[in-house]
C-alpha positions as CSV (number, residue, x, y, z in Angstrom):
1,M,226.1,216.8,102.0
2,F,223.3,216.5,104.5
3,G,221.1,219.6,105.2
4,L,221.5,220.9,108.9
5,G,219.7,219.0,111.3
6,D,218.9,216.0,109.1
7,P,219.8,212.6,110.2
8,P,221.7,210.4,107.9
9,P,219.6,208.2,105.7
10,G,220.3,205.0,107.7
11,R,218.9,206.8,111.0
12,R,215.8,208.1,109.4
13,P,212.5,206.2,109.1
14,R,211.5,205.8,105.5
15,Y,207.8,206.1,106.6
16,P,206.0,208.4,108.8
17,A,204.4,205.2,110.9
18,E,207.8,203.3,110.8
19,V,209.4,202.9,114.4
20,T,213.1,203.3,114.8
21,V,215.3,201.0,116.5
22,L,215.6,203.3,119.6
23,Q,211.6,203.4,119.9
24,R,211.4,199.6,119.8
25,R,214.2,199.0,122.5
26,T,212.6,201.6,124.7
27,T,209.2,199.8,124.3
28,L,210.7,196.4,125.2
29,A,212.7,198.2,128.2
30,R,209.4,199.3,129.8
31,A,208.0,196.1,129.0
32,A,210.7,194.5,131.2
33,E,210.3,197.0,134.1
34,S,206.6,196.4,134.0
35,T,207.3,192.6,134.0
36,G,209.7,192.9,137.0
37,A,206.9,195.0,138.7
38,A,204.5,192.3,138.1
39,L,206.5,189.6,139.4
40,A,207.3,191.7,142.6
41,A,203.4,192.2,143.3
42,F,203.3,188.5,142.6
43,G,205.8,187.6,145.0
44,A,204.0,189.9,147.6
45,A,200.8,187.8,147.0
46,I,202.5,184.7,147.5
47,H,203.9,186.0,150.8
48,C,200.3,186.9,151.8
49,L,199.2,183.4,151.0
50,A,202.0,182.3,153.3
51,I,200.7,184.4,156.2
52,L,197.2,183.0,155.5
53,T,198.4,179.4,155.7
54,D,200.3,180.3,158.9
55,L,197.1,181.8,160.4
56,L,195.1,178.7,159.6
57,H,197.3,176.5,162.1
58,Q,196.8,179.2,165.0
59,T,194.1,178.9,167.4
60,P,191.1,181.1,166.5
61,S,190.9,184.4,168.2
62,P,189.9,188.2,167.3
63,A,193.4,189.0,166.6
64,R,193.9,186.1,164.2
65,A,190.5,187.2,162.5
66,R,191.9,190.7,162.2
67,A,195.3,189.4,160.8
68,R,193.2,187.1,158.4
69,N,191.4,190.0,157.0
70,T,194.3,192.1,156.5
71,A,196.2,189.4,154.7
72,L,193.1,188.6,152.5
73,E,192.9,192.3,151.7
74,Q,196.4,192.7,150.8
75,L,196.2,189.5,148.7
76,V,193.5,191.0,146.7
77,V,195.5,194.2,146.2
78,R,198.6,192.5,145.1
79,F,197.0,190.4,142.7
80,G,195.2,193.5,141.3
81,E,198.4,195.1,141.0
82,S,200.3,192.1,139.3
83,R,197.4,192.1,137.1
84,A,197.7,195.7,135.9
85,H,201.4,195.3,135.5
86,L,200.9,192.3,133.1
87,A,198.3,194.1,131.1
88,N,200.8,196.9,130.9
89,V,203.5,194.3,129.6
90,A,200.9,192.9,126.9
91,K,200.3,196.4,125.8
92,R,204.1,197.1,125.4
93,L,204.8,193.8,123.7
94,R,202.0,194.3,121.4
95,Q,203.5,197.6,120.3
96,A,206.8,196.1,119.7
97,A,205.2,193.3,117.8
98,D,203.3,195.8,115.5
99,A,206.6,197.8,115.1
100,R,208.4,194.7,114.2
101,S,205.8,193.5,111.5
102,A,205.6,197.1,110.2
103,L,209.3,196.8,109.6
104,E,209.0,193.4,107.9
105,E,206.4,194.8,105.7
106,Y,208.5,197.6,104.2
107,P,212.0,196.0,103.8
């Protein structure tokens, strides 16, 4: 009935640009992974803020100044990581939304 290697009609995209359910799920799973990574980086940034707050209550010293500089550098890095992951999430979610709207246009 079907040619060799041909998927059943329900599994085959009707249009070349149509995204399959598996592709959509993969896109959403990757967005979820990036969301988790962004939250982890954001959590690390909050930890850096806690260290900075603790350092404010200590007496001034050269060691405190070095620790403050290190914590500030780490804070900037962690916020940058979080921002990059969130940009990736936005990209993935736009892809999923575009695929969904394309499927709704061609029922």
